[in-house]
N, CA, C and O atoms as a CHARMM CRD file, in Angstrom:
* protein
*
  276
    1    1 MET  N    126.53000 357.90900 207.58100 PROA 1      0.00000
    2    1 MET  CA   125.77600 356.83600 207.47900 PROA 1      0.00000
    3    1 MET  C    124.63700 356.72800 206.71300 PROA 1      0.00000
    4    1 MET  O    123.96800 357.72000 207.00300 PROA 1      0.00000
    5    2 PRO  N    123.86300 355.86600 205.63700 PROA 2      0.00000
    6    2 PRO  CA   122.70800 356.17300 205.15100 PROA 2      0.00000
    7    2 PRO  C    121.70400 355.66500 205.82400 PROA 2      0.00000
    8    2 PRO  O    121.66000 354.55200 206.34600 PROA 2      0.00000
    9    3 SER  N    120.85900 356.51900 205.81000 PROA 3      0.00000
   10    3 SER  CA   119.52400 356.18100 206.52600 PROA 3      0.00000
   11    3 SER  C    118.77600 354.86100 206.29800 PROA 3      0.00000
   12    3 SER  O    119.37000 354.01200 205.63300 PROA 3      0.00000
   13    4 ASN  N    117.53100 354.57100 206.76900 PROA 4      0.00000
   14    4 ASN  CA   117.07900 353.27800 206.42000 PROA 4      0.00000
   15    4 ASN  C    116.36000 353.54800 205.14800 PROA 4      0.00000
   16    4 ASN  O    116.14500 352.63900 204.34700 PROA 4      0.00000
   17    5 ASP  N    115.95300 354.87200 204.92600 PROA 5      0.00000
   18    5 ASP  CA   115.06500 355.22000 203.46900 PROA 5      0.00000
   19    5 ASP  C    116.20300 355.10900 202.58600 PROA 5      0.00000
   20    5 ASP  O    116.08000 354.50100 201.52200 PROA 5      0.00000
   21    6 SER  N    117.35700 355.66400 202.94100 PROA 6      0.00000
   22    6 SER  CA   118.34200 355.73500 201.66700 PROA 6      0.00000
   23    6 SER  C    118.78300 354.32600 201.33400 PROA 6      0.00000
   24    6 SER  O    118.98500 353.94500 200.18100 PROA 6      0.00000
   25    7 VAL  N    118.92800 353.53300 202.48000 PROA 7      0.00000
   26    7 VAL  CA   119.25800 351.83900 202.01900 PROA 7      0.00000
   27    7 VAL  C    117.96200 351.26600 201.37400 PROA 7      0.00000
   28    7 VAL  O    118.03200 350.29400 200.62200 PROA 7      0.00000
   29    8 GLN  N    116.75800 351.87900 201.67500 PROA 8      0.00000
   30    8 GLN  CA   115.51500 350.97600 201.02700 PROA 8      0.00000
   31    8 GLN  C    115.32700 351.57800 199.20000 PROA 8      0.00000
   32    8 GLN  O    114.76800 350.93000 198.31600 PROA 8      0.00000
   33    9 THR  N    116.02700 353.07900 199.02300 PROA 9      0.00000
   34    9 THR  CA   115.96200 353.66700 197.66200 PROA 9      0.00000
   35    9 THR  C    117.45800 352.86000 196.98500 PROA 9      0.00000
   36    9 THR  O    117.51900 352.64800 195.77400 PROA 9      0.00000
   37   10 LEU  N    118.48600 352.50300 197.82100 PROA 10     0.00000
   38   10 LEU  CA   119.78500 352.00100 197.13800 PROA 10     0.00000
   39   10 LEU  C    119.33400 350.43900 196.72300 PROA 10     0.00000
   40   10 LEU  O    119.95500 349.85400 195.83600 PROA 10     0.00000
   41   11 TYR  N    118.33300 349.87100 197.34600 PROA 11     0.00000
   42   11 TYR  CA   117.93700 348.38200 197.30000 PROA 11     0.00000
   43   11 TYR  C    116.99100 348.16300 195.87700 PROA 11     0.00000
   44   11 TYR  O    117.16700 347.38200 194.94200 PROA 11     0.00000
   45   12 SER  N    115.85400 349.24400 196.12700 PROA 12     0.00000
   46   12 SER  CA   115.13800 349.58700 194.68600 PROA 12     0.00000
   47   12 SER  C    115.93000 349.84600 193.52900 PROA 12     0.00000
   48   12 SER  O    115.82000 349.17300 192.50400 PROA 12     0.00000
   49   13 ASP  N    116.69900 350.76700 193.65400 PROA 13     0.00000
   50   13 ASP  CA   117.54300 351.05300 192.60800 PROA 13     0.00000
   51   13 ASP  C    118.25400 350.52700 191.88700 PROA 13     0.00000
   52   13 ASP  O    118.39900 350.75300 190.68600 PROA 13     0.00000
   53   14 HSD  N    118.93800 349.53700 192.73400 PROA 14     0.00000
   54   14 HSD  CA   120.14900 348.61500 192.24800 PROA 14     0.00000
   55   14 HSD  C    120.09100 347.34800 192.64900 PROA 14     0.00000
   56   14 HSD  O    121.08700 346.65200 192.45200 PROA 14     0.00000
   57   15 HSD  N    119.11000 346.86200 193.19000 PROA 15     0.00000
   58   15 HSD  CA   118.70400 345.49400 193.29300 PROA 15     0.00000
   59   15 HSD  C    118.92800 344.58500 192.05200 PROA 15     0.00000
   60   15 HSD  O    119.79200 343.73700 191.83400 PROA 15     0.00000
   61   16 GLY  N    117.76100 345.07700 191.22200 PROA 16     0.00000
   62   16 GLY  CA   117.69700 344.45100 189.71400 PROA 16     0.00000
   63   16 GLY  C    118.88100 344.34700 188.75300 PROA 16     0.00000
   64   16 GLY  O    119.04700 343.41200 187.97000 PROA 16     0.00000
   65   17 TRP  N    119.62200 345.31600 188.88200 PROA 17     0.00000
   66   17 TRP  CA   120.68000 345.55500 188.22900 PROA 17     0.00000
   67   17 TRP  C    121.92800 344.54600 188.73500 PROA 17     0.00000
   68   17 TRP  O    122.56700 343.83800 187.95700 PROA 17     0.00000
   69   18 LEU  N    122.10400 344.59900 189.87000 PROA 18     0.00000
   70   18 LEU  CA   123.30900 343.63000 190.67100 PROA 18     0.00000
   71   18 LEU  C    123.12200 342.04500 190.46200 PROA 18     0.00000
   72   18 LEU  O    123.93600 341.17000 190.16500 PROA 18     0.00000
   73   19 HSD  N    121.33400 341.99600 190.80800 PROA 19     0.00000
   74   19 HSD  CA   121.10900 340.35500 190.60600 PROA 19     0.00000
   75   19 HSD  C    121.62900 339.92500 188.61600 PROA 19     0.00000
   76   19 HSD  O    122.30200 338.94300 188.30200 PROA 19     0.00000
   77   20 ALA  N    121.10700 340.91200 187.67700 PROA 20     0.00000
   78   20 ALA  CA   121.33500 340.86500 186.47200 PROA 20     0.00000
   79   20 ALA  C    123.08200 340.59500 186.25600 PROA 20     0.00000
   80   20 ALA  O    123.47100 339.61200 185.62600 PROA 20     0.00000
   81   21 TRP  N    123.87600 341.41800 186.75600 PROA 21     0.00000
   82   21 TRP  CA   125.26200 341.27400 186.75600 PROA 21     0.00000
   83   21 TRP  C    125.89400 339.95300 187.37800 PROA 21     0.00000
   84   21 TRP  O    126.76200 339.26800 186.83600 PROA 21     0.00000
   85   22 LEU  N    125.41200 339.76300 188.38500 PROA 22     0.00000
   86   22 LEU  CA   125.90600 338.49300 189.25300 PROA 22     0.00000
   87   22 LEU  C    125.27200 337.11900 188.25000 PROA 22     0.00000
   88   22 LEU  O    125.96600 336.10500 188.18300 PROA 22     0.00000
   89   23 ARG  N    123.90400 337.17900 187.48600 PROA 23     0.00000
   90   23 ARG  CA   123.62400 335.98600 186.92300 PROA 23     0.00000
   91   23 ARG  C    124.36900 335.97600 185.71300 PROA 23     0.00000
   92   23 ARG  O    124.54300 334.86900 185.20300 PROA 23     0.00000
   93   24 SER  N    124.82700 336.93300 185.16800 PROA 24     0.00000
   94   24 SER  CA   125.87200 336.87600 183.80700 PROA 24     0.00000
   95   24 SER  C    127.03900 336.62900 184.27700 PROA 24     0.00000
   96   24 SER  O    127.75100 336.35000 183.31200 PROA 24     0.00000
   97   25 LYS  N    127.96300 336.55000 185.78000 PROA 25     0.00000
   98   25 LYS  CA   128.70300 336.27700 186.08500 PROA 25     0.00000
   99   25 LYS  C    128.83300 334.73700 186.38300 PROA 25     0.00000
  100   25 LYS  O    129.72500 334.00000 185.96200 PROA 25     0.00000
  101   26 LEU  N    127.85000 334.41600 187.12800 PROA 26     0.00000
  102   26 LEU  CA   127.62500 332.76700 187.80500 PROA 26     0.00000
  103   26 LEU  C    126.56300 332.04500 186.79000 PROA 26     0.00000
  104   26 LEU  O    126.47900 330.82800 186.95100 PROA 26     0.00000
  105   27 GLY  N    126.00000 332.43300 186.09100 PROA 27     0.00000
  106   27 GLY  CA   125.03400 331.50100 184.93500 PROA 27     0.00000
  107   27 GLY  C    124.27100 330.81100 185.69400 PROA 27     0.00000
  108   27 GLY  O    124.21300 329.60800 185.44200 PROA 27     0.00000
  109   28 ASN  N    123.56300 331.27600 186.69500 PROA 28     0.00000
  110   28 ASN  CA   122.68200 330.55500 187.58200 PROA 28     0.00000
  111   28 ASN  C    121.87400 331.49300 188.35200 PROA 28     0.00000
  112   28 ASN  O    122.54100 332.13400 189.16400 PROA 28     0.00000
  113   29 ALA  N    120.30300 331.82700 188.32300 PROA 29     0.00000
  114   29 ALA  CA   119.60400 332.92900 188.73100 PROA 29     0.00000
  115   29 ALA  C    119.43900 332.43800 190.24900 PROA 29     0.00000
  116   29 ALA  O    119.15400 333.36400 191.00700 PROA 29     0.00000
  117   30 ALA  N    119.52200 331.55100 190.67600 PROA 30     0.00000
  118   30 ALA  CA   119.33200 331.25400 192.37300 PROA 30     0.00000
  119   30 ALA  C    120.53100 331.47000 192.86800 PROA 30     0.00000
  120   30 ALA  O    120.42200 331.95600 193.99400 PROA 30     0.00000
  121   31 ASP  N    121.76200 331.31600 192.50300 PROA 31     0.00000
  122   31 ASP  CA   123.14600 331.42600 192.92400 PROA 31     0.00000
  123   31 ASP  C    122.94200 333.17800 193.01100 PROA 31     0.00000
  124   31 ASP  O    123.16700 333.84400 194.02200 PROA 31     0.00000
  125   32 ALA  N    122.57600 333.58700 192.00100 PROA 32     0.00000
  126   32 ALA  CA   122.58300 335.14700 191.85200 PROA 32     0.00000
  127   32 ALA  C    122.04500 335.82400 192.77100 PROA 32     0.00000
  128   32 ALA  O    122.50400 336.82300 193.32600 PROA 32     0.00000
  129   33 ALA  N    120.70500 335.10400 193.01700 PROA 33     0.00000
  130   33 ALA  CA   120.00400 335.84000 194.09700 PROA 33     0.00000
  131   33 ALA  C    120.45700 335.92300 195.48900 PROA 33     0.00000
  132   33 ALA  O    120.39600 336.91300 196.21800 PROA 33     0.00000
  133   34 ASP  N    121.04200 334.44700 195.84200 PROA 34     0.00000
  134   34 ASP  CA   121.57600 334.43300 196.93300 PROA 34     0.00000
  135   34 ASP  C    122.71500 335.46700 197.32000 PROA 34     0.00000
  136   34 ASP  O    122.88800 336.03300 198.40000 PROA 34     0.00000
  137   35 LEU  N    123.39200 335.55300 196.22900 PROA 35     0.00000
  138   35 LEU  CA   124.84600 336.59700 196.62700 PROA 35     0.00000
  139   35 LEU  C    124.08300 338.18200 196.46100 PROA 35     0.00000
  140   35 LEU  O    124.40600 339.17900 197.10700 PROA 35     0.00000
  141   36 ALA  N    123.28500 338.12700 195.69500 PROA 36     0.00000
  142   36 ALA  CA   122.61000 339.69800 195.67200 PROA 36     0.00000
  143   36 ALA  C    122.32800 340.02400 196.85500 PROA 36     0.00000
  144   36 ALA  O    122.84500 341.04400 197.31000 PROA 36     0.00000
  145   37 HSD  N    121.42900 339.23700 197.66200 PROA 37     0.00000
  146   37 HSD  CA   120.95000 339.25300 199.09100 PROA 37     0.00000
  147   37 HSD  C    122.01100 339.39500 200.25400 PROA 37     0.00000
  148   37 HSD  O    121.80500 340.10400 201.23800 PROA 37     0.00000
  149   38 ASP  N    123.15900 338.66200 200.05800 PROA 38     0.00000
  150   38 ASP  CA   123.83700 338.60300 201.04200 PROA 38     0.00000
  151   38 ASP  C    125.04800 340.10500 200.65600 PROA 38     0.00000
  152   38 ASP  O    125.76100 340.66900 201.48700 PROA 38     0.00000
  153   39 THR  N    124.94300 340.41700 199.23000 PROA 39     0.00000
  154   39 THR  CA   125.64200 341.88400 199.23500 PROA 39     0.00000
  155   39 THR  C    125.09800 343.03300 199.93300 PROA 39     0.00000
  156   39 THR  O    125.80200 343.97000 200.30800 PROA 39     0.00000
  157   40 PHE  N    123.71200 342.95500 200.12600 PROA 40     0.00000
  158   40 PHE  CA   122.71300 343.95700 200.77000 PROA 40     0.00000
  159   40 PHE  C    122.89700 343.63600 202.37100 PROA 40     0.00000
  160   40 PHE  O    122.84400 344.49000 203.25700 PROA 40     0.00000
  161   41 VAL  N    123.05100 342.67300 202.50100 PROA 41     0.00000
  162   41 VAL  CA   123.49400 342.10100 203.92300 PROA 41     0.00000
  163   41 VAL  C    124.50000 342.86300 204.41100 PROA 41     0.00000
  164   41 VAL  O    124.45800 343.77200 205.24000 PROA 41     0.00000
  165   42 ARG  N    125.41800 342.39700 203.80600 PROA 42     0.00000
  166   42 ARG  CA   126.98800 343.05900 204.13500 PROA 42     0.00000
  167   42 ARG  C    126.62800 344.75500 204.08800 PROA 42     0.00000
  168   42 ARG  O    126.95300 345.27000 205.15700 PROA 42     0.00000
  169   43 LEU  N    126.16200 345.53400 203.31800 PROA 43     0.00000
  170   43 LEU  CA   126.08200 347.04700 203.10800 PROA 43     0.00000
  171   43 LEU  C    124.97600 347.08700 204.43900 PROA 43     0.00000
  172   43 LEU  O    124.88800 348.26000 204.80400 PROA 43     0.00000
  173   44 LEU  N    124.25800 346.34200 205.13300 PROA 44     0.00000
  174   44 LEU  CA   123.44100 346.65800 206.25800 PROA 44     0.00000
  175   44 LEU  C    124.37900 346.75600 207.48400 PROA 44     0.00000
  176   44 LEU  O    124.46900 347.73500 208.22500 PROA 44     0.00000
  177   45 GLN  N    125.09100 345.54800 207.59000 PROA 45     0.00000
  178   45 GLN  CA   126.09800 345.49600 208.03800 PROA 45     0.00000
  179   45 GLN  C    127.05300 346.65200 208.46700 PROA 45     0.00000
  180   45 GLN  O    127.21200 346.90100 209.66200 PROA 45     0.00000
  181   46 ARG  N    127.61200 347.27500 207.60500 PROA 46     0.00000
  182   46 ARG  CA   128.46900 348.34700 207.65600 PROA 46     0.00000
  183   46 ARG  C    127.95500 349.67400 207.46600 PROA 46     0.00000
  184   46 ARG  O    128.71000 350.64600 207.43800 PROA 46     0.00000
  185   47 ARG  N    126.64700 349.77100 207.32700 PROA 47     0.00000
  186   47 ARG  CA   126.32600 351.05200 206.79600 PROA 47     0.00000
  187   47 ARG  C    126.48000 352.30000 207.66800 PROA 47     0.00000
  188   47 ARG  O    126.11900 353.42800 207.33200 PROA 47     0.00000
  189   48 GLU  N    127.17900 351.89700 209.07100 PROA 48     0.00000
  190   48 GLU  CA   127.32000 353.19500 209.91000 PROA 48     0.00000
  191   48 GLU  C    128.64700 353.81900 209.39000 PROA 48     0.00000
  192   48 GLU  O    128.86700 354.96900 209.77000 PROA 48     0.00000
  193   49 HSD  N    129.65600 353.17100 208.49400 PROA 49     0.00000
  194   49 HSD  CA   130.63200 353.35800 207.99100 PROA 49     0.00000
  195   49 HSD  C    130.90400 353.75900 206.50600 PROA 49     0.00000
  196   49 HSD  O    131.97100 353.90100 205.90900 PROA 49     0.00000
  197   50 LEU  N    129.64300 353.89300 206.10500 PROA 50     0.00000
  198   50 LEU  CA   129.65700 353.95600 204.64300 PROA 50     0.00000
  199   50 LEU  C    129.21000 355.43400 204.18400 PROA 50     0.00000
  200   50 LEU  O    128.38500 355.99600 204.90500 PROA 50     0.00000
  201   51 GLN  N    129.76500 356.22000 202.85600 PROA 51     0.00000
  202   51 GLN  CA   129.47700 357.22500 202.47400 PROA 51     0.00000
  203   51 GLN  C    129.39600 356.62700 200.84700 PROA 51     0.00000
  204   51 GLN  O    130.44400 356.50000 200.21400 PROA 51     0.00000
  205   52 LEU  N    128.37600 356.35600 200.37400 PROA 52     0.00000
  206   52 LEU  CA   128.08400 355.63000 199.11200 PROA 52     0.00000
  207   52 LEU  C    128.18100 356.79000 197.73100 PROA 52     0.00000
  208   52 LEU  O    127.08600 357.06900 197.24200 PROA 52     0.00000
  209   53 ASN  N    129.25700 357.37700 197.17600 PROA 53     0.00000
  210   53 ASN  CA   129.18600 358.25700 196.12300 PROA 53     0.00000
  211   53 ASN  C    129.03200 357.39100 195.01400 PROA 53     0.00000
  212   53 ASN  O    128.31400 357.93800 194.17700 PROA 53     0.00000
  213   54 THR  N    129.38100 356.34800 194.68600 PROA 54     0.00000
  214   54 THR  CA   129.49300 355.15300 193.72400 PROA 54     0.00000
  215   54 THR  C    128.79400 354.00700 194.17200 PROA 54     0.00000
  216   54 THR  O    129.55700 353.30100 194.83100 PROA 54     0.00000
  217   55 PRO  N    127.61000 353.51300 194.08200 PROA 55     0.00000
  218   55 PRO  CA   127.11700 352.53300 194.89900 PROA 55     0.00000
  219   55 PRO  C    127.08100 351.46000 193.99900 PROA 55     0.00000
  220   55 PRO  O    127.06100 350.32900 194.48500 PROA 55     0.00000
  221   56 ARG  N    127.06700 351.60700 192.65300 PROA 56     0.00000
  222   56 ARG  CA   127.29400 350.26900 192.01200 PROA 56     0.00000
  223   56 ARG  C    128.61600 349.56600 191.96500 PROA 56     0.00000
  224   56 ARG  O    128.84700 348.35600 191.96100 PROA 56     0.00000
  225   57 ALA  N    129.61800 350.81900 191.92500 PROA 57     0.00000
  226   57 ALA  CA   130.98900 350.12800 192.08600 PROA 57     0.00000
  227   57 ALA  C    131.32300 349.53700 193.66700 PROA 57     0.00000
  228   57 ALA  O    132.30600 348.82200 193.86100 PROA 57     0.00000
  229   58 PHE  N    130.48000 349.88500 194.65700 PROA 58     0.00000
  230   58 PHE  CA   130.52800 349.36500 195.98900 PROA 58     0.00000
  231   58 PHE  C    129.90200 348.03900 196.11700 PROA 58     0.00000
  232   58 PHE  O    130.44000 347.08900 196.68600 PROA 58     0.00000
  233   59 LEU  N    128.43100 348.01200 195.41300 PROA 59     0.00000
  234   59 LEU  CA   128.03300 346.80200 195.26000 PROA 59     0.00000
  235   59 LEU  C    128.87300 345.53800 194.76800 PROA 59     0.00000
  236   59 LEU  O    129.05000 344.47400 195.36300 PROA 59     0.00000
  237   60 ARG  N    129.36600 345.96300 193.46200 PROA 60     0.00000
  238   60 ARG  CA   130.18400 344.92200 192.55400 PROA 60     0.00000
  239   60 ARG  C    130.99500 344.44800 193.17900 PROA 60     0.00000
  240   60 ARG  O    131.09900 343.22300 193.25600 PROA 60     0.00000
  241   61 THR  N    132.15800 345.64500 194.07800 PROA 61     0.00000
  242   61 THR  CA   132.92800 345.04000 194.87600 PROA 61     0.00000
  243   61 THR  C    132.66600 343.89800 195.98900 PROA 61     0.00000
  244   61 THR  O    133.38600 342.94300 196.27700 PROA 61     0.00000
  245   62 VAL  N    131.41600 344.28600 196.52800 PROA 62     0.00000
  246   62 VAL  CA   131.09800 343.57500 197.76600 PROA 62     0.00000
  247   62 VAL  C    130.95100 342.25200 196.77300 PROA 62     0.00000
  248   62 VAL  O    131.84500 341.40700 196.83100 PROA 62     0.00000
  249   63 ALA  N    130.12300 342.10700 196.09400 PROA 63     0.00000
  250   63 ALA  CA   129.49400 340.88900 195.22100 PROA 63     0.00000
  251   63 ALA  C    130.86000 339.94900 194.81700 PROA 63     0.00000
  252   63 ALA  O    130.98000 338.74700 195.05400 PROA 63     0.00000
  253   64 ARG  N    131.81000 340.78900 194.17200 PROA 64     0.00000
  254   64 ARG  CA   133.13800 340.16900 193.64300 PROA 64     0.00000
  255   64 ARG  C    133.74600 339.09300 194.64200 PROA 64     0.00000
  256   64 ARG  O    133.98700 337.90000 194.45700 PROA 64     0.00000
  257   65 GLY  N    133.94700 340.04700 195.96600 PROA 65     0.00000
  258   65 GLY  CA   134.37000 339.27300 197.35400 PROA 65     0.00000
  259   65 GLY  C    133.46600 338.03400 197.40000 PROA 65     0.00000
  260   65 GLY  O    134.09700 336.97700 197.37100 PROA 65     0.00000
  261   66 LEU  N    132.26800 337.93500 197.45900 PROA 66     0.00000
  262   66 LEU  CA   131.12700 337.28400 197.85500 PROA 66     0.00000
  263   66 LEU  C    131.40000 335.70700 196.83600 PROA 66     0.00000
  264   66 LEU  O    131.32500 334.55300 197.25700 PROA 66     0.00000
  265   67 ILE  N    131.69000 336.11800 195.56900 PROA 67     0.00000
  266   67 ILE  CA   132.07500 335.27300 194.34500 PROA 67     0.00000
  267   67 ILE  C    133.09200 334.24500 194.99500 PROA 67     0.00000
  268   67 ILE  O    132.93400 333.03500 195.16000 PROA 67     0.00000
  269   68 ILE  N    134.15200 335.02300 195.31200 PROA 68     0.00000
  270   68 ILE  CA   135.58200 334.41700 195.57800 PROA 68     0.00000
  271   68 ILE  C    134.99700 333.41600 196.76100 PROA 68     0.00000
  272   68 ILE  O    134.89200 332.19300 196.66200 PROA 68     0.00000
  273   69 ASP  N    134.70200 334.09400 197.71100 PROA 69     0.00000
  274   69 ASP  CA   134.51800 333.11000 199.04600 PROA 69     0.00000
  275   69 ASP  C    133.59800 331.95800 198.65500 PROA 69     0.00000
  276   69 ASP  O    133.30900 331.09100 199.48000 PROA 69     0.00000
């Protein structure tokens, strides 16, 4: 399970990238910001079960699922 510090580091290291990736897929900065937020909320909800070896792949997978929803 990632600690609070590691989740904060993950957010700091990857939020900008995730937001930019979502913006390129959605064409809208506001929707990208909402989905980036929702992606990290999902991570926090499931962090007891996570071992993130490839965080960007995980974030992209979650974000893709949110785009479909």
